[in-house]
PyMOL CGO cylinders between C-alpha atoms (Angstrom):
from pymol import cmd
from pymol.cgo import CYLINDER

trace = [
    CYLINDER, -24.92, -14.16, 15.24, -24.64, -14.96, 18.99, 0.3, 1, 1, 1, 1, 1, 1,
    CYLINDER, -24.64, -14.96, 18.99, -22.86, -11.67, 20.40, 0.3, 1, 1, 1, 1, 1, 1,
    CYLINDER, -22.86, -11.67, 20.40, -22.57, -8.01, 19.49, 0.3, 1, 1, 1, 1, 1, 1,
    CYLINDER, -22.57, -8.01, 19.49, -20.34, -5.79, 17.15, 0.3, 1, 1, 1, 1, 1, 1,
    CYLINDER, -20.34, -5.79, 17.15, -21.95, -2.67, 18.59, 0.3, 1, 1, 1, 1, 1, 1,
    CYLINDER, -21.95, -2.67, 18.59, -20.74, -2.71, 22.37, 0.3, 1, 1, 1, 1, 1, 1,
    CYLINDER, -20.74, -2.71, 22.37, -18.36, -0.65, 24.27, 0.3, 1, 1, 1, 1, 1, 1,
    CYLINDER, -18.36, -0.65, 24.27, -15.11, -1.58, 24.45, 0.3, 1, 1, 1, 1, 1, 1,
    CYLINDER, -15.11, -1.58, 24.45, -12.47, -0.41, 26.44, 0.3, 1, 1, 1, 1, 1, 1,
    CYLINDER, -12.47, -0.41, 26.44, -9.24, -0.29, 27.74, 0.3, 1, 1, 1, 1, 1, 1,
    CYLINDER, -9.24, -0.29, 27.74, -7.67, 2.08, 30.88, 0.3, 1, 1, 1, 1, 1, 1,
    CYLINDER, -7.67, 2.08, 30.88, -6.94, 4.82, 28.17, 0.3, 1, 1, 1, 1, 1, 1,
    CYLINDER, -6.94, 4.82, 28.17, -8.94, 3.80, 25.43, 0.3, 1, 1, 1, 1, 1, 1,
    CYLINDER, -8.94, 3.80, 25.43, -13.05, 3.46, 24.33, 0.3, 1, 1, 1, 1, 1, 1,
    CYLINDER, -13.05, 3.46, 24.33, -14.55, 2.62, 21.65, 0.3, 1, 1, 1, 1, 1, 1,
    CYLINDER, -14.55, 2.62, 21.65, -18.19, 3.87, 21.63, 0.3, 1, 1, 1, 1, 1, 1,
    CYLINDER, -18.19, 3.87, 21.63, -20.54, 2.88, 19.38, 0.3, 1, 1, 1, 1, 1, 1,
    CYLINDER, -20.54, 2.88, 19.38, -21.06, 5.47, 16.05, 0.3, 1, 1, 1, 1, 1, 1,
    CYLINDER, -21.06, 5.47, 16.05, -24.16, 7.47, 16.11, 0.3, 1, 1, 1, 1, 1, 1,
    CYLINDER, -24.16, 7.47, 16.11, -25.66, 9.78, 13.43, 0.3, 1, 1, 1, 1, 1, 1,
    CYLINDER, -25.66, 9.78, 13.43, -24.57, 12.72, 15.77, 0.3, 1, 1, 1, 1, 1, 1,
    CYLINDER, -24.57, 12.72, 15.77, -20.99, 11.90, 15.77, 0.3, 1, 1, 1, 1, 1, 1,
    CYLINDER, -20.99, 11.90, 15.77, -20.15, 12.87, 12.13, 0.3, 1, 1, 1, 1, 1, 1,
    CYLINDER, -20.15, 12.87, 12.13, -19.03, 16.52, 12.72, 0.3, 1, 1, 1, 1, 1, 1,
    CYLINDER, -19.03, 16.52, 12.72, -16.76, 15.57, 15.79, 0.3, 1, 1, 1, 1, 1, 1,
    CYLINDER, -16.76, 15.57, 15.79, -15.59, 12.65, 13.37, 0.3, 1, 1, 1, 1, 1, 1,
    CYLINDER, -15.59, 12.65, 13.37, -15.56, 14.72, 10.40, 0.3, 1, 1, 1, 1, 1, 1,
    CYLINDER, -15.56, 14.72, 10.40, -12.98, 17.56, 11.93, 0.3, 1, 1, 1, 1, 1, 1,
    CYLINDER, -12.98, 17.56, 11.93, -10.51, 14.14, 12.35, 0.3, 1, 1, 1, 1, 1, 1,
    CYLINDER, -10.51, 14.14, 12.35, -10.87, 12.88, 9.04, 0.3, 1, 1, 1, 1, 1, 1,
    CYLINDER, -10.87, 12.88, 9.04, -11.11, 16.57, 7.60, 0.3, 1, 1, 1, 1, 1, 1,
    CYLINDER, -11.11, 16.57, 7.60, -6.68, 16.29, 7.04, 0.3, 1, 1, 1, 1, 1, 1,
    CYLINDER, -6.68, 16.29, 7.04, -6.03, 15.49, 3.67, 0.3, 1, 1, 1, 1, 1, 1,
    CYLINDER, -6.03, 15.49, 3.67, -2.51, 13.53, 5.14, 0.3, 1, 1, 1, 1, 1, 1,
    CYLINDER, -2.51, 13.53, 5.14, -5.71, 11.02, 6.91, 0.3, 1, 1, 1, 1, 1, 1,
    CYLINDER, -5.71, 11.02, 6.91, -6.11, 9.40, 3.65, 0.3, 1, 1, 1, 1, 1, 1,
    CYLINDER, -6.11, 9.40, 3.65, -2.62, 9.77, 1.32, 0.3, 1, 1, 1, 1, 1, 1,
    CYLINDER, -2.62, 9.77, 1.32, -2.06, 6.39, 1.57, 0.3, 1, 1, 1, 1, 1, 1,
    CYLINDER, -2.06, 6.39, 1.57, -5.81, 4.99, 1.84, 0.3, 1, 1, 1, 1, 1, 1,
    CYLINDER, -5.81, 4.99, 1.84, -7.56, 3.77, -1.51, 0.3, 1, 1, 1, 1, 1, 1,
    CYLINDER, -7.56, 3.77, -1.51, -10.14, 6.64, -1.07, 0.3, 1, 1, 1, 1, 1, 1,
    CYLINDER, -10.14, 6.64, -1.07, -7.56, 9.66, -1.00, 0.3, 1, 1, 1, 1, 1, 1,
    CYLINDER, -7.56, 9.66, -1.00, -10.25, 12.06, -0.92, 0.3, 1, 1, 1, 1, 1, 1,
    CYLINDER, -10.25, 12.06, -0.92, -12.66, 11.58, 1.87, 0.3, 1, 1, 1, 1, 1, 1,
    CYLINDER, -12.66, 11.58, 1.87, -11.18, 14.11, 3.31, 0.3, 1, 1, 1, 1, 1, 1,
    CYLINDER, -11.18, 14.11, 3.31, -13.63, 16.37, 1.49, 0.3, 1, 1, 1, 1, 1, 1,
    CYLINDER, -13.63, 16.37, 1.49, -17.30, 16.59, 3.40, 0.3, 1, 1, 1, 1, 1, 1,
    CYLINDER, -17.30, 16.59, 3.40, -18.82, 14.93, 0.52, 0.3, 1, 1, 1, 1, 1, 1,
    CYLINDER, -18.82, 14.93, 0.52, -16.68, 12.19, 0.22, 0.3, 1, 1, 1, 1, 1, 1,
    CYLINDER, -16.68, 12.19, 0.22, -16.77, 11.70, 3.82, 0.3, 1, 1, 1, 1, 1, 1,
    CYLINDER, -16.77, 11.70, 3.82, -20.51, 11.67, 4.51, 0.3, 1, 1, 1, 1, 1, 1,
    CYLINDER, -20.51, 11.67, 4.51, -20.63, 8.54, 2.00, 0.3, 1, 1, 1, 1, 1, 1,
    CYLINDER, -20.63, 8.54, 2.00, -18.28, 6.72, 4.41, 0.3, 1, 1, 1, 1, 1, 1,
    CYLINDER, -18.28, 6.72, 4.41, -19.97, 7.95, 7.32, 0.3, 1, 1, 1, 1, 1, 1,
    CYLINDER, -19.97, 7.95, 7.32, -22.97, 6.67, 6.00, 0.3, 1, 1, 1, 1, 1, 1,
    CYLINDER, -22.97, 6.67, 6.00, -21.47, 3.51, 5.31, 0.3, 1, 1, 1, 1, 1, 1,
    CYLINDER, -21.47, 3.51, 5.31, -19.99, 3.61, 9.07, 0.3, 1, 1, 1, 1, 1, 1,
    CYLINDER, -19.99, 3.61, 9.07, -23.65, 4.10, 10.40, 0.3, 1, 1, 1, 1, 1, 1,
    CYLINDER, -23.65, 4.10, 10.40, -25.31, 1.45, 8.30, 0.3, 1, 1, 1, 1, 1, 1,
    CYLINDER, -25.31, 1.45, 8.30, -22.89, -1.38, 8.71, 0.3, 1, 1, 1, 1, 1, 1,
    CYLINDER, -22.89, -1.38, 8.71, -23.72, -1.34, 12.27, 0.3, 1, 1, 1, 1, 1, 1,
    CYLINDER, -23.72, -1.34, 12.27, -20.40, -2.15, 13.49, 0.3, 1, 1, 1, 1, 1, 1,
    CYLINDER, -20.40, -2.15, 13.49, -18.67, 1.09, 13.76, 0.3, 1, 1, 1, 1, 1, 1,
    CYLINDER, -18.67, 1.09, 13.76, -16.91, 3.13, 16.35, 0.3, 1, 1, 1, 1, 1, 1,
    CYLINDER, -16.91, 3.13, 16.35, -15.81, 6.44, 17.37, 0.3, 1, 1, 1, 1, 1, 1,
    CYLINDER, -15.81, 6.44, 17.37, -11.97, 5.71, 19.30, 0.3, 1, 1, 1, 1, 1, 1,
    CYLINDER, -11.97, 5.71, 19.30, -11.94, 8.21, 22.58, 0.3, 1, 1, 1, 1, 1, 1,
    CYLINDER, -11.94, 8.21, 22.58, -9.11, 9.02, 24.53, 0.3, 1, 1, 1, 1, 1, 1,
    CYLINDER, -9.11, 9.02, 24.53, -10.57, 8.27, 28.00, 0.3, 1, 1, 1, 1, 1, 1,
    CYLINDER, -10.57, 8.27, 28.00, -8.51, 11.66, 29.88, 0.3, 1, 1, 1, 1, 1, 1,
    CYLINDER, -8.51, 11.66, 29.88, -9.35, 14.24, 27.13, 0.3, 1, 1, 1, 1, 1, 1,
    CYLINDER, -9.35, 14.24, 27.13, -12.62, 12.69, 26.10, 0.3, 1, 1, 1, 1, 1, 1,
    CYLINDER, -12.62, 12.69, 26.10, -11.40, 13.38, 22.47, 0.3, 1, 1, 1, 1, 1, 1,
    CYLINDER, -11.40, 13.38, 22.47, -12.46, 11.66, 19.37, 0.3, 1, 1, 1, 1, 1, 1,
    CYLINDER, -12.46, 11.66, 19.37, -9.57, 10.10, 17.26, 0.3, 1, 1, 1, 1, 1, 1,
    CYLINDER, -9.57, 10.10, 17.26, -11.02, 8.53, 14.89, 0.3, 1, 1, 1, 1, 1, 1,
    CYLINDER, -11.02, 8.53, 14.89, -12.83, 5.50, 13.84, 0.3, 1, 1, 1, 1, 1, 1,
    CYLINDER, -12.83, 5.50, 13.84, -13.33, 1.24, 13.71, 0.3, 1, 1, 1, 1, 1, 1,
    CYLINDER, -13.33, 1.24, 13.71, -15.45, -1.43, 12.45, 0.3, 1, 1, 1, 1, 1, 1,
    CYLINDER, -15.45, -1.43, 12.45, -15.77, -4.75, 12.66, 0.3, 1, 1, 1, 1, 1, 1,
    CYLINDER, -15.77, -4.75, 12.66, -17.74, -6.07, 9.35, 0.3, 1, 1, 1, 1, 1, 1,
    CYLINDER, -17.74, -6.07, 9.35, -18.17, -9.40, 6.95, 0.3, 1, 1, 1, 1, 1, 1,
    CYLINDER, -18.17, -9.40, 6.95, -19.09, -11.61, 9.94, 0.3, 1, 1, 1, 1, 1, 1,
    CYLINDER, -19.09, -11.61, 9.94, -18.99, -14.81, 8.03, 0.3, 1, 1, 1, 1, 1, 1,
    CYLINDER, -18.99, -14.81, 8.03, -20.52, -17.79, 10.35, 0.3, 1, 1, 1, 1, 1, 1,
    CYLINDER, -20.52, -17.79, 10.35, -19.79, -20.59, 8.33, 0.3, 1, 1, 1, 1, 1, 1,
    CYLINDER, -19.79, -20.59, 8.33, -16.01, -19.64, 8.24, 0.3, 1, 1, 1, 1, 1, 1,
    CYLINDER, -16.01, -19.64, 8.24, -16.53, -18.01, 11.46, 0.3, 1, 1, 1, 1, 1, 1,
    CYLINDER, -16.53, -18.01, 11.46, -14.76, -15.24, 11.07, 0.3, 1, 1, 1, 1, 1, 1,
    CYLINDER, -14.76, -15.24, 11.07, -14.74, -11.25, 11.02, 0.3, 1, 1, 1, 1, 1, 1,
    CYLINDER, -14.74, -11.25, 11.02, -13.23, -8.42, 9.38, 0.3, 1, 1, 1, 1, 1, 1,
    CYLINDER, -13.23, -8.42, 9.38, -11.92, -5.07, 10.92, 0.3, 1, 1, 1, 1, 1, 1,
    CYLINDER, -11.92, -5.07, 10.92, -11.25, -2.00, 9.16, 0.3, 1, 1, 1, 1, 1, 1,
    CYLINDER, -11.25, -2.00, 9.16, -12.24, 1.12, 7.74, 0.3, 1, 1, 1, 1, 1, 1,
    CYLINDER, -12.24, 1.12, 7.74, -9.64, 2.43, 10.57, 0.3, 1, 1, 1, 1, 1, 1,
    CYLINDER, -9.64, 2.43, 10.57, -8.43, 5.95, 10.61, 0.3, 1, 1, 1, 1, 1, 1,
    CYLINDER, -8.43, 5.95, 10.61, -6.54, 8.40, 13.20, 0.3, 1, 1, 1, 1, 1, 1,
    CYLINDER, -6.54, 8.40, 13.20, -5.88, 11.72, 12.97, 0.3, 1, 1, 1, 1, 1, 1,
    CYLINDER, -5.88, 11.72, 12.97, -2.65, 12.76, 12.74, 0.3, 1, 1, 1, 1, 1, 1,
    CYLINDER, -2.65, 12.76, 12.74, -2.00, 13.99, 16.21, 0.3, 1, 1, 1, 1, 1, 1,
    CYLINDER, -2.00, 13.99, 16.21, -2.60, 10.00, 16.99, 0.3, 1, 1, 1, 1, 1, 1,
    CYLINDER, -2.60, 10.00, 16.99, -0.31, 8.93, 14.97, 0.3, 1, 1, 1, 1, 1, 1,
    CYLINDER, -0.31, 8.93, 14.97, 3.30, 7.47, 16.02, 0.3, 1, 1, 1, 1, 1, 1,
    CYLINDER, 3.30, 7.47, 16.02, 2.29, 7.06, 19.34, 0.3, 1, 1, 1, 1, 1, 1,
    CYLINDER, 2.29, 7.06, 19.34, 0.98, 3.30, 20.06, 0.3, 1, 1, 1, 1, 1, 1,
    CYLINDER, 0.98, 3.30, 20.06, -2.40, 3.61, 19.74, 0.3, 1, 1, 1, 1, 1, 1,
    CYLINDER, -2.40, 3.61, 19.74, -3.24, 1.15, 17.19, 0.3, 1, 1, 1, 1, 1, 1,
    CYLINDER, -3.24, 1.15, 17.19, -2.01, -1.43, 19.08, 0.3, 1, 1, 1, 1, 1, 1,
    CYLINDER, -2.01, -1.43, 19.08, -4.07, -1.01, 21.86, 0.3, 1, 1, 1, 1, 1, 1,
    CYLINDER, -4.07, -1.01, 21.86, -7.08, -0.29, 19.80, 0.3, 1, 1, 1, 1, 1, 1,
    CYLINDER, -7.08, -0.29, 19.80, -6.75, -3.75, 17.78, 0.3, 1, 1, 1, 1, 1, 1,
    CYLINDER, -6.75, -3.75, 17.78, -5.64, -5.50, 21.42, 0.3, 1, 1, 1, 1, 1, 1,
    CYLINDER, -5.64, -5.50, 21.42, -9.11, -4.22, 22.65, 0.3, 1, 1, 1, 1, 1, 1,
    CYLINDER, -9.11, -4.22, 22.65, -11.31, -5.48, 18.99, 0.3, 1, 1, 1, 1, 1, 1,
    CYLINDER, -11.31, -5.48, 18.99, -9.47, -8.50, 18.96, 0.3, 1, 1, 1, 1, 1, 1,
    CYLINDER, -9.47, -8.50, 18.96, -9.24, -9.85, 22.55, 0.3, 1, 1, 1, 1, 1, 1,
    CYLINDER, -9.24, -9.85, 22.55, -13.11, -9.20, 22.62, 0.3, 1, 1, 1, 1, 1, 1,
    CYLINDER, -13.11, -9.20, 22.62, -14.12, -10.77, 19.07, 0.3, 1, 1, 1, 1, 1, 1,
    CYLINDER, -14.12, -10.77, 19.07, -11.98, -14.08, 19.70, 0.3, 1, 1, 1, 1, 1, 1,
    CYLINDER, -11.98, -14.08, 19.70, -14.51, -15.20, 22.42, 0.3, 1, 1, 1, 1, 1, 1,
    CYLINDER, -14.51, -15.20, 22.42, -16.64, -14.97, 19.81, 0.3, 1, 1, 1, 1, 1, 1,
    CYLINDER, -16.64, -14.97, 19.81, -14.85, -16.21, 16.61, 0.3, 1, 1, 1, 1, 1, 1,
    CYLINDER, -14.85, -16.21, 16.61, -11.16, -18.11, 15.03, 0.3, 1, 1, 1, 1, 1, 1,
    CYLINDER, -11.16, -18.11, 15.03, -10.03, -15.48, 12.53, 0.3, 1, 1, 1, 1, 1, 1,
    CYLINDER, -10.03, -15.48, 12.53, -10.41, -11.62, 12.13, 0.3, 1, 1, 1, 1, 1, 1,
    CYLINDER, -10.41, -11.62, 12.13, -8.92, -10.36, 8.53, 0.3, 1, 1, 1, 1, 1, 1,
    CYLINDER, -8.92, -10.36, 8.53, -8.36, -6.81, 7.55, 0.3, 1, 1, 1, 1, 1, 1,
    CYLINDER, -8.36, -6.81, 7.55, -8.54, -4.44, 3.95, 0.3, 1, 1, 1, 1, 1, 1,
    CYLINDER, -8.54, -4.44, 3.95, -5.88, -3.19, 3.96, 0.3, 1, 1, 1, 1, 1, 1,
    CYLINDER, -5.88, -3.19, 3.96, -4.96, -0.54, 0.32, 0.3, 1, 1, 1, 1, 1, 1,
    CYLINDER, -4.96, -0.54, 0.32, -1.89, -2.26, -1.70, 0.3, 1, 1, 1, 1, 1, 1,
    CYLINDER, -1.89, -2.26, -1.70, -0.70, 1.32, -1.62, 0.3, 1, 1, 1, 1, 1, 1,
    CYLINDER, -0.70, 1.32, -1.62, -1.20, 1.95, 2.51, 0.3, 1, 1, 1, 1, 1, 1,
    CYLINDER, -1.20, 1.95, 2.51, 2.15, 0.77, 3.86, 0.3, 1, 1, 1, 1, 1, 1,
    CYLINDER, 2.15, 0.77, 3.86, 1.81, 1.83, 7.11, 0.3, 1, 1, 1, 1, 1, 1,
    CYLINDER, 1.81, 1.83, 7.11, -1.22, -0.05, 7.42, 0.3, 1, 1, 1, 1, 1, 1,
    CYLINDER, -1.22, -0.05, 7.42, 0.23, -2.72, 6.12, 0.3, 1, 1, 1, 1, 1, 1,
    CYLINDER, 0.23, -2.72, 6.12, 3.36, -2.73, 8.19, 0.3, 1, 1, 1, 1, 1, 1,
    CYLINDER, 3.36, -2.73, 8.19, 0.98, -1.93, 11.48, 0.3, 1, 1, 1, 1, 1, 1,
    CYLINDER, 0.98, -1.93, 11.48, -0.75, -5.20, 10.91, 0.3, 1, 1, 1, 1, 1, 1,
    CYLINDER, -0.75, -5.20, 10.91, 2.48, -7.17, 10.61, 0.3, 1, 1, 1, 1, 1, 1,
    CYLINDER, 2.48, -7.17, 10.61, 3.90, -6.08, 13.67, 0.3, 1, 1, 1, 1, 1, 1,
    CYLINDER, 3.90, -6.08, 13.67, 0.48, -7.27, 15.35, 0.3, 1, 1, 1, 1, 1, 1,
    CYLINDER, 0.48, -7.27, 15.35, 1.07, -10.45, 13.81, 0.3, 1, 1, 1, 1, 1, 1,
    CYLINDER, 1.07, -10.45, 13.81, -0.79, -10.68, 10.89, 0.3, 1, 1, 1, 1, 1, 1,
    CYLINDER, -0.79, -10.68, 10.89, -0.25, -12.00, 7.45, 0.3, 1, 1, 1, 1, 1, 1,
    CYLINDER, -0.25, -12.00, 7.45, -1.10, -11.52, 3.96, 0.3, 1, 1, 1, 1, 1, 1,
    CYLINDER, -1.10, -11.52, 3.96, -3.07, -14.19, 3.09, 0.3, 1, 1, 1, 1, 1, 1,
    CYLINDER, -3.07, -14.19, 3.09, -4.94, -12.65, -0.19, 0.3, 1, 1, 1, 1, 1, 1,
    CYLINDER, -4.94, -12.65, -0.19, -5.19, -9.73, -2.87, 0.3, 1, 1, 1, 1, 1, 1,
    CYLINDER, -5.19, -9.73, -2.87, -9.21, -8.99, -4.12, 0.3, 1, 1, 1, 1, 1, 1,
    CYLINDER, -9.21, -8.99, -4.12, -10.76, -6.39, -5.58, 0.3, 1, 1, 1, 1, 1, 1,
    CYLINDER, -10.76, -6.39, -5.58, -13.08, -4.65, -2.82, 0.3, 1, 1, 1, 1, 1, 1,
    CYLINDER, -13.08, -4.65, -2.82, -15.62, -1.98, -3.29, 0.3, 1, 1, 1, 1, 1, 1,
    CYLINDER, -15.62, -1.98, -3.29, -16.11, 0.07, 0.11, 0.3, 1, 1, 1, 1, 1, 1,
    CYLINDER, -16.11, 0.07, 0.11, -19.96, 1.47, 0.31, 0.3, 1, 1, 1, 1, 1, 1,
    CYLINDER, -19.96, 1.47, 0.31, -20.75, 3.59, -2.58, 0.3, 1, 1, 1, 1, 1, 1,
    CYLINDER, -20.75, 3.59, -2.58, -17.22, 3.65, -3.82, 0.3, 1, 1, 1, 1, 1, 1,
    CYLINDER, -17.22, 3.65, -3.82, -15.44, 2.24, -6.97, 0.3, 1, 1, 1, 1, 1, 1,
    CYLINDER, -15.44, 2.24, -6.97, -13.46, -1.44, -6.72, 0.3, 1, 1, 1, 1, 1, 1,
    CYLINDER, -13.46, -1.44, -6.72, -9.83, -0.81, -5.67, 0.3, 1, 1, 1, 1, 1, 1,
    CYLINDER, -9.83, -0.81, -5.67, -7.20, -3.76, -4.55, 0.3, 1, 1, 1, 1, 1, 1,
    CYLINDER, -7.20, -3.76, -4.55, -6.59, -4.34, -1.67, 0.3, 1, 1, 1, 1, 1, 1,
    CYLINDER, -6.59, -4.34, -1.67, -4.42, -7.01, 0.63, 0.3, 1, 1, 1, 1, 1, 1,
    CYLINDER, -4.42, -7.01, 0.63, -6.11, -9.24, 2.72, 0.3, 1, 1, 1, 1, 1, 1,
    CYLINDER, -6.11, -9.24, 2.72, -3.96, -9.87, 5.95, 0.3, 1, 1, 1, 1, 1, 1,
    CYLINDER, -3.96, -9.87, 5.95, -5.37, -12.41, 8.66, 0.3, 1, 1, 1, 1, 1, 1,
    CYLINDER, -5.37, -12.41, 8.66, -4.82, -13.39, 12.38, 0.3, 1, 1, 1, 1, 1, 1,
    CYLINDER, -4.82, -13.39, 12.38, -6.50, -15.98, 13.66, 0.3, 1, 1, 1, 1, 1, 1,
    CYLINDER, -6.50, -15.98, 13.66, -7.35, -16.80, 17.46, 0.3, 1, 1, 1, 1, 1, 1,
    CYLINDER, -7.35, -16.80, 17.46, -4.20, -19.38, 17.69, 0.3, 1, 1, 1, 1, 1, 1,
    CYLINDER, -4.20, -19.38, 17.69, -1.54, -16.72, 16.84, 0.3, 1, 1, 1, 1, 1, 1,
    CYLINDER, -1.54, -16.72, 16.84, -3.30, -13.55, 18.22, 0.3, 1, 1, 1, 1, 1, 1,
    CYLINDER, -3.30, -13.55, 18.22, -0.41, -11.50, 19.61, 0.3, 1, 1, 1, 1, 1, 1,
    CYLINDER, -0.41, -11.50, 19.61, -0.25, -10.77, 23.00, 0.3, 1, 1, 1, 1, 1, 1,
    CYLINDER, -0.25, -10.77, 23.00, 0.51, -7.35, 24.77, 0.3, 1, 1, 1, 1, 1, 1,
    CYLINDER, 0.51, -7.35, 24.77, 1.28, -6.38, 28.25, 0.3, 1, 1, 1, 1, 1, 1,
]
cmd.load_cgo(trace, "trace")
């Protein structure tokens, strides 16, 4: 791999900082609200022991970030790059979540733009796994220009297999947000 999926990424308002072990408590504060997970494939991630497994997977992925609002220093959630495929010149973005106070404020499109603008310097295609019942995320990805291209069973780190849709954004159809 000739690029880093653990670099600090940012725009004027938000910063994506590589996740570290010491970030657990501040991120769990965001993740401990059951509403955050109600449409995700694993609806129990608000429980500490379940989130501990999720967090361990994030750290081991070596591609996870905490999302920080620059003005306040507040941690808003997390996202990550994963499953780089050199032969297909593709990577996944996912495992994204935000606390409810960040919903409906246009934060996710900005975060995805930061990530896509960076990663499209190195790959041609970005994929996203989205739970089949996660309508909020499906709509969000479609607004960013994502196309549903497949349905597959995905086993998240230490969790049972669940049905996910695969969305795709290519370098050619990469959205442009002003």
